[in-house]
N, C-alpha and C positions, 0 to 999 in steps of 0.2 A: 504493499500499499504505499502511496506517494505520502511524504510528510505533510503536505498542505491538505491531505484528504483524510489524515489520520483522525480517529475520535480525540477529543480535547484532552480526554484523561490518559491517553497513549503517549501524548506529547509531553507530559508532564515530568520535570525533572527537579528536584529539591533545589531551592535557592534561586529559581528563576522567578522574576516579577514582570508584570506588564504596565507597570505604573510606578511613579515617584511622587511623593507627598512632600511639601515643605517641612521644615522643622516645626515642632508644636511650639507655639508662641502664648499658650494659656497654660495655667497650672495644671498639673496632672492630677485626677482624683481616683480613688480605690473604688472600682466598680461595686465592691460590696456595699460602699456606703450610699450608693443610689439605686443599685438594681437588686432587688431580692435575690437570694442565694439561689432558689429553685429554678430561677430563668437564666442563670449563667451555665454555659457550656463547662463540662468537667473535662472535655478534650478538644483540641482545636478542630475547627470544621475541615472535612476532607475536600478541600478545593484544588482544582488542578493549579500546578505551579508552572507558568509558561511566559514566553515573551509576548510583547504587544504584537508583533508581526504574525505569531501562531493564532492569537484570538482573532484577528482581522481575517486570516485566510480561511479559518474555520468557520466563521458565521458567514463570510462571502460565499464559500462553498455550498453552505446550507441555503442560502438564499437563491442559488443557480438551481436547486432542485425544485423551486416553486414555479408553478405554472400559472401564467396569466396572459391577458390580451397584448401586453408589451412584447412578449417573446413568443407568441405562436397563436395559430388559429384555433379559435374556441367555439365550436359549433353546437353548444349546449343547448339544445331545444327546450323552450319555454322560459330561459333564463336571459336572453338577449344580451349576450357578452360582447358587446361592441367596444370598440376602441375608446378610450377616454382622452379627448383632445388636450394637449398640455397648456393651451391657453387658459383652460379652466383652472388648472392648477396655480397658474400665475395669478388670476385675479383672485382666488380664494387665499393667496399669501400676502395680498396687498395689507399693509399695516392697519388701514382703517378697517379692514374686515377681521384679520387675524389677531389683532392685538387689542380688541375691545371686550368688555365684560357684559354679560347679560344684565347686571344691576346697576349698569350706569345709569345716569339721568338720561330720560328720552332726549332731551335738548343736546346731547353729546353723541347720540347715535343715529341722527336724522338719516344719514345715508344708508346704514343698514335696515332701518325701518321702512325707507322707501323702496328698496330692493324687495323686501318681503312683501310690501302692498303690492308692488308691481307684478312681482310673480304670482301673487294670488290671483290677480286679475288675468294674467297670461294663460294660467293653466285653466281658469274658468271659461275664457274664450276658446281654449284649445279644445276642452271637452263639452262644452255647450251647458256647463253649469251655471249657477247664479252666485255662489260664493265658496270660498275654499279655505280650508285649513292646512297649515304647514306643519303642524306638530308631530304627526306619526311618524315613527323611526324607520319603518320599513313596510313592505307590501302587506304582509299579514297583520302587522301593527294597525295599518290602514283599514284593513278588512274589518278587524275587531271595533275599530273607532266608528267606522260607518253602521256596523249592526247595532252598535249601541245606541247611535241617534236614531235609527229605525226603530229600536225598542222603545225610546223615550217618545217617539212621535205616537206610536199606536197607544202607549199608556196615557198620553195626554189626551187621547180621543176616548179614553175610558175603554179600551180594548186590550185584551191580555192574549195576543196573537203568539204562539209558541213555536211555530214550524217555519223552518228555512228549506227551500227546495234547491237542490244541486243537480246538475246533470252528470251522468257517470263519466264524461270526459272532463269534469271540472278540475281545477287545481286542488292538490291535496290539502292545501292550507284553508279552502273555503269551508268544508265541514268542520275543521278544527276551530276556525275562528267563530263559527255559528255557535258550536258548543261552549266555547269560552264565554260567548256573550249570553249564555243562558238559554239557547234555542234547542230544539230537536231537529235533526236534519232528516229529510226524505229524499232519497235518490232517484231520479228518473232515467230512463234509458235512452240512448240515442237511436234514430232510425237507421235503415239501411245505407244512408249516405252520410251519416256520421253527425247528422244535425239533430237539434232537440226534436224529440217525438211530440208533436202538438197533442195529439189524443191523450198520451200519457200525461201531459202537463194539465190538459183540462180535467182529467180524473184526479190529478194531486191537488189542485188547488180547492181552497175553501175557507170557511171562517177562522180557521187556525194559521192560514198564510200569513206569515209576516213579509217575507220576501222571497225572491227568486235570485240566486247567485248566478252570474253567468259571465262567461268570458267571450268576447267577440271582435276578431275571430277566435275561435275555440282553441282549446289545447292541441286538437287535430289539425290546426292551421286553416280550418274552414270558416267562412263568414256565414253567419246565420241569416239566410236570405229572408226568412219569415220573421224577422226581429219585431217588426211593428205589430204583427198579430200576436207574438209572444208577449210583448207589452201589454196589449189590450186584455189578453186574458188574465194576467196577474192583476192588472189594475181593477178590472170588473170584480175580482174576488176580494178586493180590498187591501191587496198586498202592494208592495213596492218591489221596484226592480234595481238590484245591485250589480253595479259593472266592476268586474276584476279587470284591471287596467294593466295586467302583466304583458299583454299583447298589443299595447298601444303603438308600437313601433311599426304596425301594418296600416295604420289608418291615419296618422298625423296629417292634417291638413287636407284629407279626403273626406272624412266622414266623423261626427261627434257622437259620442253616446248619449248627450241630452237630447239631441235630435232623433235619436231611435227611440226614446221613450224612458231611458233610465233615469231614476230619481237620485242616486247615489253612485259615486266613481272614486276609486283609487287610482292614483299613478305611481308606479315605481320610477322614482327619478334615476336610482341606480340601474335601471335598465334603459328606459326610454330616452333619458335626458343625458345619457353617456357619463354619469358620476360613477365613481368607483363602486365596485359590485363584489362582494366576497369578503372572506376573513372574519366574518362576524359582525361586519358594520365599519363606520356607521353608514346607514343608507337613508333614504327618505320615502315615505309613502302618503304623500298629501292627499286629503279627501275633499272632493267637492260635492255639493249638494244642490238640488232644487230650492226654490223660495220656501216651500212649506217646512223644510227641514233646517232652515238657517237658525231658528232660535236655539237649536240643540247642539250646534257647533262647538267643539272644545274652546275653552278661553284661555287666554286672551288670542286674539287676531289682530293683524296689523291693520289700522284704519287711518284715514285722512281727515284733518279737520278742515272747516271752511276758510280757513287763513293759509292753508296748503302745507300745515305741519302734519308730521306723523305721530302716532301714538300706539299703544297696545290697549285696546278694548277689552275691559273686564267686566262691562255692564250688560251681562247676559244672564238673567236670572234662570232661564230654563236650559242653560248649558250643562251637558253631561260632564263638565269638569275638565280639569287638566289631564291629558293623557301622556305628557312626556315633560321631563323636566326642563325649565326654561321654555324655549319657544321652538323647539325643533333643532335639528343638526344644522346649524347655520352654515358650517362651511360646505355642505353638500348643497344647500340652496343657492349659495353664490355660484358654484359650478354650473348647476342647472340653468341658472338665470343667464350666464355667460353662453351657454350653449344655445338656448333659444334666441339671444340677440345675435349671436353669430350666424345663425342659420336665416332667421326670419320666416315669416309664413310660407313663402314658396319654397325656401330651403327645406323646411320641415317636411313639407309634402314630397320633395324629391327624395328625401331620406326614406320615406316610407315606400315610394315607388321603387326606388333601388333594392330595399330590403325583399320586396315581393318578387322582383325580376330575379335576383340572386337565388331565391329559394326556388322558384319554377325553374330556373336552369338546371340546378342541381337535381331536382326531382327527375326531370326529363333524361338527364344522361344516366341516372342510377336506375331508372324504371326497369331496364332489360335484365337486372341482376337481383333485383329484390321484389317482393310482392307489394303492391300498393293497394291496401285496403280500401283507400278512398280516392280513386284516380280522378284527374280533373285539375282545374286551376286551383292552387293552394294560395295562402297569403304569405306571411312572413316565415313561416316554418312548414314543415310536412313530416308525415309518419310513413314509415315503410315497415315491413314484417321481414325478419330474419328466419322464419320458420322453415324457408326451403333449404337452409344450411343443415337442418337437423338430420337430413339423410345421409351426411357424412359424418354424423356424431359430433357436430359442431353447434353452438349456440350463440346468441346475440352477444352474450357476456364474453365469449372468446374472441369474437370479432374485436370488441371494444378493448381487451387486453391487448390484442396484437396491434391495434393502433398505436399504443404506447411506444412500440419499437420503431416507429417512423416520426415520433416526435409530435404527434397530434393529442390534444386532449379529445377523448370519445365524445360523441353526441350523447344525449340523455338516452337511457335504454330502460326498458320495462315500464314505461309510462308514456301515455296514459295506459291504465290497466285494461281497457277494452279492446287493445290490440295484442294479440299474441306475439312473444318475441319482438316487442316494439322498438324500433329506432327512431328517434325524434331529432331532426336536424335543423336548426336556424342558424344560417351562414351570416346574417346582419347585412346592412348596406355597405360596412367599411371595408370588406375584403374584395380583392382585385379578381378579375376572371382567372388570372394566373394562379393565384391561390386556391381559388375553388376548383380548377381542374387538377392541380396536384393533389388534393384530398380526394376527388373523385376517382382519379387514377390509382390511388392507394387502396380505396375500397374496393375497386374492382380487382387489384392485384390480391387481396387477401381473400375475396371470394374464390378466385382461382386456386390459391393456396389451400383452401378448405377442400376443394375437389381432389388435389394432388398430393397433399401432405397435411392432412388435418392436425397432426401432432404439433406442427408449429403454432397453430392457434391455441390447442388445448393446453400447451406448456407456456404460452406467452403470458407476461413479457419477458423477453430474454435480456434486454440489456438496461433495465432500470436499476435504480440504487436498491429498491426493495422488489423482489419477486412476488409472485402471485400468493395472497394471503389464503388461509384457510378460513373461509367466510363463516362458516358455522362456529367454529370455536371463536373466532372474533366477536361475533355476535353474542354468544352465551357466555363466554369467560374473558371478556375485555379486560385488558391490562391498562389501569387507568393511572398508573404512578410509574415513576423513573426511578431506578436504582443505580442511576449512572455512577460508576466509580466505587461501587460497594464491594 
């Protein structure tokens, strides 16, 4: 093993240090005088003794093992892992944004408040909503926030509606968020074309229907062409229509959820607006609502006085309350604002058009090698089935593992659950034709490998730092701590 790739404890040698401190210029004290004896170590901590260059090389090497949109194609269906323009990072680091504190007097943060107010209006215009909250920290958090407002709306009318309807192709967070908000969920099937089954929906709605949660385009990458009729069915039953904005990258500047009949919508800024995505956050999931739900928005929201100054509006007696510390993940809001201002209305529309074009190009080229459960024009993503590989003893999972050997992050697999051996690909608009072709050619190569040498796939990956894991043991007996150096 090369020295710069060795484990940090393997590099340790007694007496080596990676730092130097100035001589102590304050009186020394006996730790026993200030720290209880039972909190003091009886033996020194077993820390590695290495030079600074060893530390740098160790952590730099670990960072190179991370995969992200800056170092490779990331076709993760349903997640919109698009490139994050670096101008967004520049603006988020402006001192007037990065060096302020949320408890500063409003008069000293007028620029930040104006940005939030403008972003609220931009997102409302983009989605066809009447007002927006920027507080939620992620998409699922936005779902829960929207559902809590739906619950408050029904309760304000003296109705105790307890049921949320979700299609079988919905995001997994939909039923989870509904449950967390205190609702029961009812799943309805898709029809033979992968769209919402209207008859099943008519049978499902009733006096207990609080909302239908719908993604449009759906997780199958299909646009619900009967969305106006769907909205009418739900509204006639007294329910509301919730829009999961995870797939908004397909419709920006083309159509708006508010015009389709949706009452609530969340947007994933860490998807659609190119802000960083992954690593546990921070993200952002603003929620927009129609007029009848405005009283229930989380407080505060950024507002504008008649004299042109900006403030945080807390005077909302029917609000569901605060859902996030402070006012949302402000640095993410700055990045999203920059993205919207960079592209403008026509540019955002072009983003969606290119995303749809890329997805359809990839689907067309891969169609001869995989089964397409729902052929036809897709939107920003598409699903295929890898079940034809099973005759070689190979599954979708094996194909995904083999992709790692070629330096690609695999697409989403086994989701949605209603497609056997599912492969869901979302190329986004930011990838070139050359990148798409290289990935497509690799997929085709792996299919041919499955025919001629299935062992290559069954034992993949071959060149990664960690080989294939025992998934059953990892799930049932996870190792949740590290005994490094012990």
